[in-house]
C-alpha positions as CSV (number, residue, x, y, z in Angstrom):
1,M,58.2,-18.9,-2.3
2,L,59.5,-20.5,-5.6
3,V,59.3,-24.3,-5.9
4,M,61.8,-25.7,-8.3
5,A,61.0,-29.1,-9.7
6,V,63.0,-31.8,-11.5
7,G,63.8,-30.5,-15.0
8,C,62.8,-26.9,-14.2
9,K,63.6,-24.3,-16.9
10,S,63.3,-20.6,-16.8
11,P,59.8,-19.1,-17.2
12,E,60.9,-17.8,-20.6
13,A,60.8,-21.4,-21.8
14,A,57.1,-21.6,-21.2
15,P,54.9,-22.5,-24.1
16,K,52.8,-19.9,-25.9
17,A,49.0,-19.8,-25.3
18,V,47.1,-21.9,-27.8
19,K,43.3,-22.1,-27.5
20,N,41.1,-24.9,-28.8
21,A,37.6,-24.5,-30.3
22,A,36.1,-24.6,-26.8
23,G,38.2,-21.6,-25.7
24,E,40.4,-23.8,-23.4
25,R,44.2,-23.1,-23.3
26,V,46.1,-26.2,-24.5
27,V,49.4,-26.8,-22.8
28,E,51.6,-29.6,-24.3
29,L,53.7,-31.4,-21.7
30,K,56.0,-34.3,-22.1
31,V,57.3,-36.8,-19.6
32,T,60.9,-37.5,-20.5
33,E,63.9,-39.0,-18.6
34,N,64.3,-35.4,-17.3
35,G,60.8,-35.2,-15.9
36,F,57.8,-33.1,-16.9
37,E,58.8,-30.6,-19.6
38,P,58.4,-27.7,-19.8
39,T,58.2,-26.5,-16.3
40,P,57.2,-24.0,-14.9
41,V,54.2,-23.0,-17.0
42,T,52.5,-19.7,-16.3
43,V,48.7,-19.7,-16.5
44,K,45.8,-17.5,-15.4
45,K,43.4,-18.0,-12.5
46,G,40.1,-19.2,-13.8
47,E,41.5,-20.1,-17.2
48,P,40.2,-23.5,-18.4
49,L,43.2,-25.6,-19.3
50,V,43.8,-28.8,-21.3
51,L,47.1,-30.3,-20.3
52,K,48.0,-32.5,-23.2
53,V,50.6,-34.9,-21.6
54,T,52.7,-37.5,-23.5
55,R,55.0,-39.9,-21.7
56,T,57.9,-40.6,-23.9
57,T,60.0,-42.9,-21.7
58,D,59.6,-46.0,-19.5
59,K,62.6,-44.7,-17.4
60,T,60.3,-42.7,-15.1
61,C,57.9,-43.2,-12.2
62,A,55.6,-40.6,-13.8
63,T,53.2,-43.2,-15.3
64,E,50.3,-41.1,-14.2
65,I,49.7,-37.4,-13.4
66,L,48.4,-36.0,-10.1
67,I,47.6,-32.4,-9.5
68,S,48.0,-31.1,-5.9
69,D,44.8,-30.4,-4.0
70,T,42.6,-32.0,-6.6
71,E,41.1,-35.4,-7.3
72,I,43.0,-35.5,-10.6
73,N,44.9,-38.8,-11.1
74,V,45.2,-39.8,-14.7
75,P,47.2,-42.7,-16.2
76,L,49.9,-41.8,-18.8
77,P,50.3,-44.6,-21.3
78,L,53.6,-44.7,-23.2
79,N,53.7,-42.5,-26.3
80,Q,50.0,-41.7,-26.2
81,P,48.9,-38.1,-25.6
82,V,46.4,-37.8,-22.8
83,E,44.2,-34.7,-22.2
84,V,43.7,-33.6,-18.6
85,R,41.2,-30.8,-18.1
86,Y,41.8,-28.4,-15.2
87,T,40.8,-24.9,-14.2
88,P,43.0,-23.4,-11.5
89,N,40.8,-21.5,-9.0
90,K,43.6,-19.8,-6.9
91,S,46.7,-17.9,-7.6
92,G,50.2,-19.2,-6.7
93,Q,52.1,-22.3,-7.5
94,I,50.4,-25.6,-8.1
95,R,52.5,-28.8,-8.3
96,Y,51.7,-31.7,-10.6
97,G,53.6,-34.9,-10.8
98,C,53.9,-38.6,-10.3
99,A,52.1,-40.7,-7.7
100,M,55.3,-41.4,-5.7
101,G,55.0,-38.2,-3.6
102,M,55.6,-36.1,-6.7
103,M,59.3,-37.1,-6.9
104,V,59.0,-36.2,-10.6
105,A,57.0,-33.0,-10.8
106,G,56.3,-29.8,-12.6
107,V,54.8,-26.4,-11.6
108,L,51.9,-24.3,-12.8
109,V,52.4,-20.7,-11.9
110,V,48.9,-19.2,-11.6
111,E,48.7,-15.4,-11.9
């Protein structure tokens, strides 16, 4: 089942893998008036991630990021990059988004 989220783009638009000194994959995300961008993002099961999220607009309910089935709930101050560390432990699609029932959301496709 493919879940499409607000502002979804084709998987070809996914960012390239960039690793930091700790070996974590860094994925840069923005929250714009169109939602979380880019989405979907393909990652690997067990791959440590740093989601570097920058909210660039006040015209959104996504003033924090939640990740489905986790305790992750991190505020997103305007124009300040926030690092969210997460390691997906199951394959499939994992939604992340705003605190309002994920009305504004993105998808991690875990292989």
